N, C-alpha and C positions, 0 to 999 in steps of 0.2 A: 526556440531552437537550442539544443544542447549538443556538445561535442563529446564523444566517447573517448577520443584520443586528441585532446587539445594541443599536446606537444607537437603534433604533426604540422601545425600552422607555421612552424619555423621554416618550412619549405617555401612559404610565400616570400621569404627574404630574397629568393633567387630572382624575383620579378624586378625590383629596382636595380639589382646587380646587372641584369641583362640590359636594361636601358642605359646604365652608366657605361657599360662596355661598348654598346652601340654608338653612343655619343662620342666616346673616345676614338672609335674606329673611323667615324666620319671626319673628325678633325684631322686625322693622320692621312686621310685619303688625298692623293695627288689630284689637282684640278684637271679636268678633262677639257681638251681644246676642241671646240665645235665651231664650225663655220656658220655664221648667221649673216644674213644680208642687212640686218638692222639691229642696232643696239637696243632698241625698244622691244623688239621681239625677244631678245636674249633676257632682258630684265623681267619681262612678263612670264617667260618660261620658268625662270628660277623662282619667282615668287609663287607660282601656282603649283609647281611640281615638287620643289625641294622643301618647302615649308611644312606641308601637311602630308603629302603622299609618302614622303620618305619615312615618316614616323608612324604611319598607320600599321604596317605589318609588325614592327617590334612591339607597339602598344598592345596589339591583339595577342601576340605571343606572351607578353608579360601577364596579361589578363588570364590567359590559359593556364599559366603557372599558378596564379593565385587560386583559380577555380580547382585545379588539381590538388592544391594543398588542402582546401576545404573538403574535398572528396576523401583524401587520405585521413583527415581528422574524424571521419565517420559522424557526420551530423545526424541528429535524430529530431523528429518533430513529435511532441507530446500532445495528445488530444484526449478529451473525455467524451466518450461516445455513449449514447443512450443504449440501454440493454433491457431485454424483456425477460431476463431470468434472475431478477433481483431476489435474493433470499436473506432473511434475518433469522439466525438461530439463537435462541435464548438458552444459555447454559446456566441453570439455576441450582444453587447449593441447597440440598435438603438434608444436610447432616443434622444430628441431634441438637447441636448448638443453636440451630435456627428456632428452637423452642424458647430461647431466652426472652424474657419479658422486659428487657431494658427499653425496647421499643414496643409500644402498645398496639394490639394486645400481645403479640409476640413478633419476632423477626419474620417468621414464615408468612404470617397473615399480612403483614405490612408489605412484604415483597410481592405476594400474590396480588394484592390490590393495585400496587404500582404497575406490575406487569400487565394486568388486565386492562388498565387505562392506556398503557402503551400500545397494546395490540389494537385497541378500539380506534386509535388515531391513525393507523397505517392505511395507505392506499389499498384499494381492493385488489389490485393486481400483484401486490407484494406477497411473496410466499414467506410464511413464518413457521418455524419449527421449534421444538422444545426438547432440550436434553436436561434430564434431572440427574444429579450426581450426589452420592454420599461415599460409600466404600467402593463403588464402581459407577460408571456412567451409562445411562440408558437413554436411547432415543424414544421418548414417550409420545412424541407427536412429530411425524415427518413433516418437512416444509410443505405448506399448503396455503391456498388462497381462501380456504374456509376458516375465517378468523373466529367464527363462533366455536368451531371444534377446538381451536387452539386455546380459547378462553376456558372451555370446559376442562381441558387437560390441566391447565394451570390451577384451576379450582380443586382438582383431585390429587394434587401432589401430597406425598406422605414422606415422613422423615426416616432416616436410617443412620447407622454409625459410620464414623470415619469420613475423610474428605479426599477425593481423588480429582484434583483440579486438572492435572495433565490429561487424565483419561477423558475428562469432559471436553477439552479442546480437540482431542483427536477424534472423538465420536462426532462432534459438531462438524469437523472437516469432512468426515465420511458422509454425513447427512447432506452437506452441500454438494459433494461430488456425485451423489446419486441423481441429482437433478441438473447438473451442469457437466456436459462432456468435456469441457475444457479444464476441469479440475480433477486431477488424479486422486484416487483414494489413498489413505495412509497404508503403506506396505506393512505386511505382517511383522517383518523385522525392521525395527526402527533405525538400524544402521544402514539400510539401503539408501544410497544417495540419489538425488535427482537434480536436474538443472535448475538453478534458482531463477525466480522471476526477475526481470530487469528492474532496477531501482526506480521507484515512482510508478510502477505498473501494478494496478490492483484489480482483483476480481470484483464482479458486481455484487458480491455477497459479503456479509459481515457476521461476526460472532459477538454477542453481548454476554459476558460472563460475570455473574454475581456470586460472591462468596463472603462468608463471615469468619473464615478460619485460615488454617495453614494446610497445605497438601501433606498428607501423611500416608498415602498409599498410591500405588500406580506410578506411571512415568512422571518425572519431574516436569513442572509447568514450563520451565525454560526449554526443555527438549521438545515438548509438544509445540511450543511457540515457533520453533524453527521450521516445523512442517507447515504451519500456517503461513509463515513469512515466505517460504519457498513457493507457495501457491498464490501469493498475493492476497491472502485473506486477512483483513484487518480484524483484530480482536480488541474490543473495548471492555475494560475490566472495571468492576465496581467492588469496593470493599465496604461491607455493610455491618454496622454495629457500633455501639458506644465504647468509650475507653474505660468506663467505670467497672468496678468489681460487681459481678452479677449476684443477685440474691436468690433467684429462682429460675427454674425452667418450667414451662407449662405448654403442652400441646393437647389439643382436643382429640377425641377419638377419630374424627374425620382426618386430622392431620397425621395421625400415627397409623391409620389403617387398622386399628384394633382398640386397645384400651387407652384412655387418656394418660398423659405423663405429667406428673407434678413432682419436682425435686427442689427442696430448698437447700441453702448453703450448709446447713447443719447435717444434711444427709449425705453429702459428698464424702467419699472415702477412697481408699486404695482400690477397691473393687468396683467403684462407680465410674462416673464420667469425668472425674477430676482427681488430682493427686491428693487433695485435702481441702478442708473447709476454707472458703474464701479465695480459692486459687483458680476459679473458673473465670477467666478474663477475656476481653476482646483480643484474639490472637491473630489478627489479619497479617499475612505476610505481604506487606505493602511493597517491599523491594521486588519480590517476585512478580507481583501484579503489574508494577510499573515496567519491569523488564519485558514482560509479555506484550504489553501495549506498545511500548516504544519500538520493539523489534518488528512488530507486524504493521506499524503505521497507524495504530489506534491511539487510545488515550485512557489514562487511569483516572477514576473518580472515587471519592470517599464520601460516604453518607452515614450520618449518625442519628438520623430521624426519618420518619416517613415522608415528611415534607421535602427534605433534602433528596431522598431517593426519587420522589415523584418529579422533582425538578430535573434531576439527572436524566431520567427516562424521557422527559419532555424535550431536552436539549441534545439528545443523542443525534449525531450527524448522519441520520439514515438517508438523507438526500444525496450523500456522497456515494451511495451504493450504485455506482456506475462503472463501466469498464474504462480504465485509463490505458490508452494504447501508446506505445512507442514505435515509430516507423523510421527506419533509416532512410535518409534522402541523399546519401552520398552519390548514388547513381546519377541524380540530376546534375550535380556539380561535375561529375566525371564526363557526362555527355556534353555539358557546356564547355568544358576544357577542350575536348576533342574538336568541337565545332570552331572554337576560337583559334586553335592551332591550325586547323585546316584552312580557315579563312586567311590567316596570316601567310601561310604557305602559298595559297592561290594568288593573293594580291602581290606578294613579292615577285612571283613569276610573271605576272601580268605587267607590273610596273618596273621590272628590272631595267629595261632600257632607259627609263627616266630617272633612276636613282643614282 
């Protein structure tokens, strides 16, 4: 149980104050003279009536104050509920730098193989979608339980120029929203606000974003991450590529959708894919990827080999793809407070002649 307004618990201090004032009032009360035919009966009456009956109503009233304080503090219960609309959207970078051969046979092929094995291990009821992004992001496979279709889509990915990480996140959000009525799509104007999801509350779907570069077109990843966080969608980010200076790029005809690409470091120039020979390096914006993951409740991973990437895919917390719900339970404490106060009032009226 968590409290949304913990400072309201200070109201509970009224409970001991009420008991202290009641004890002080009883001490100052003048003794009442009552005629008894027997001193034994007088002692028995004092023992049975004054010792515990006199304190029951104030104790109930003090308990009512404590319960009211908890109600004012707005307690919430957090629970993870099973959900049948689990979705995983793979947002995969297909920019030209994925042709780099620092990871054999190239980054794109290594990513494809790791993603294929990841899809193969998922439960049949899990929907998986694919967003491919280079200069723009495109939903190349809508979330589906047909995992064979997802694998075929991954095998047919082709490269393009530039890197639009923010666009990939926004397109993945829309893909999830199309299958989950509880997730609103991204508004056309990114300035349009919406009510944020309560802290610790997550949607049953996640985004797994893999890139080897820096976003250089489209919305900034940090801005896109805010829309995912508002909807409770966790984004797990992966930076893929080595830190070494690259010697060549090579993609097959299948990976380019046309002619194969081969460029070595001596061919790079102002009109090519790099500013000059030897300057095409691993340029992952790790700060941005970490920010996206932390803001949305996900995690950032770095992989410099196929084996590391495979391990990351194997350890992705896809089992966390369940709906985490927060329910305010202040009404229970408010009702309890009212019952206790009513009981205190009723007993004080009933036992007033004996107090």
